[in-house]
Structure formats: structure tokens, C-alpha cells
GULUMTOR-908946 format. One line per 8 residues: their letters; for each residue x, y, z of C-alpha. Coordinates in pm, whole numbers, plus 50000, padded with zeros to 5 digits. Layout:
N
a	X Y Z  ...
! end
This chain:
115
mmmakirs	50065 47322 48644  50138 47574 48850  50396 47516 49117  50451 47699 49486  50736 47964 49492  50993 48010 49787  50991 48368 49897  51283 48536 50025
dgeethpt	51189 48479 50410  51183 48082 50317  50796 48072 50332  50629 47909 50068  50365 48065 49850  50083 47925 49598  49997 48090 49298  49671 48270 49330
gktlwayg	49644 48435 48981  49493 48757 49143  49561 49063 48951  49743 49354 49165  49736 49714 49122  49972 49999 49237  49862 50349 49312  49979 50625 49582
yemvpphr	49931 50932 49746  50192 51197 49688  50259 51501 49889  50489 51782 49799  50660 51899 49972  50794 51613 50177  50669 51569 50506  50867 51534 50870
edlmttvr	50880 51176 50995  50744 51313 51290  50436 51453 51143  50375 51133 50949  50364 50910 51298  49989 50895 51303  49977 50787 50924  50239 50556 50971
glldrqns	50007 50389 51254  49731 50389 51069  49901 50204 50769  50052 49947 51008  49713 49877 51145  49549 49849 50817  49817 49622 50658  49782 49399 51006
eakreart	49395 49389 50925  49435 49296 50569  49654 48992 50640  49450 48883 50918  49146 48905 50679  49375 48751 50391  49280 49072 50166  49542 49165 49934
wsarlvte	49631 49522 50046  49971 49666 50185  50103 49996 50196  50425 50193 50289  50503 50510 50368  50796 50646 50183  50984 50968 50273  51236 51135 49996
pqvthvli	51367 51449 49979  51156 51576 49710  50813 51416 49796  50665 51192 50072  50464 50901 49930  50235 50617 50053  50267 50336 49821  49972 50077 49793
vsaspegd	49960 49776 49639  49586 49607 49612  49383 49343 49466  49141 49667 49363  49252 49976 49131  48943 50119 49303  49044 50362 49562  48724 50417 49764
qeinrkle	48759 50179 49994  48730 50225 50374  49097 50267 50437  49151 50539 50160  48881 50718 50363  49046 50707 50679  49413 50782 50517  49275 51091 50332
aelkalgv	49088 51218 50661  49416 51170 50829  49604 51360 50599  49361 51633 50573  49373 51671 50949  49726 51700 50958  49692 51985 50690  49881 51770 50436
gfvvtvpm	49801 51853 50065  49825 51535 49844  49748 51406 49523  49631 51043 49436  49803 50868 49153  49638 50667 48893  49631 50284 48989  49845 50106 48741
lvaaedql	49865 49703 48687  50143 49565 48834  50114 49170 48739  49963 48874 48849  50002 48814 49228  50191 48492 49160  50447 48668 48959  50568 48873 49244
edl	50840 48749 49517  50696 49008 49799  50489 49286 49797
! end
């Protein structure tokens, strides 16, 4: 019998058994936060849309001293979704070079506390 878990924010979650994948966009050299404002806005809108539509997809922009990442967790290892095309078009419009990492199996969704 699968039991509900309590997340760190106090919300109860129910196991779904979905498999999750993680992949990312890497930009070297790292890019200034102000240059990435439109990318952050795009990701925020897509995160909200995925939540509204109950899709498993979440992305975060992470800027480090050596590299800027867009880290994505999704129910699919395929990077050809519409959001990927939008993100890539935005990065190209900004003149930002990037590589996409190979998707890695993360875990079943019911094994994670938070995305």
C-alpha cells in the first residue's frame, strides 16, 4: 500500500510512480543575471503553466562562477518540447552559446520530496 508523504511545505503528496528525468542547458562562460532576465521570465511562465496543467516539468536558472545552468526536471527525457524550442530561441536571440546535457534518470516521482 502506498502512503501519502508530507512535503517540507506541509502539503501532502500522493505517490504517482512517474519516472522523472533531469537535463540541463549549460552556458560557458557564465552570463550576468541582468542578461538572463528574459530567460528567467520564460522559465517562470512555463513553470506556472506546467503546474496549472498538472504536467510534470520544472526548471530553474542557476548562475555559478564558472557556468550558468538551466536545470530541468521532466516526466520525459525528450528535449523537443515546445518549451525547449522557446528556450533555445531566446538563448540564440541573446547571443548565448549553450550545450544541452544528456537526460539522466532521477527517480520515481514518489521518491522525491520536492523538485
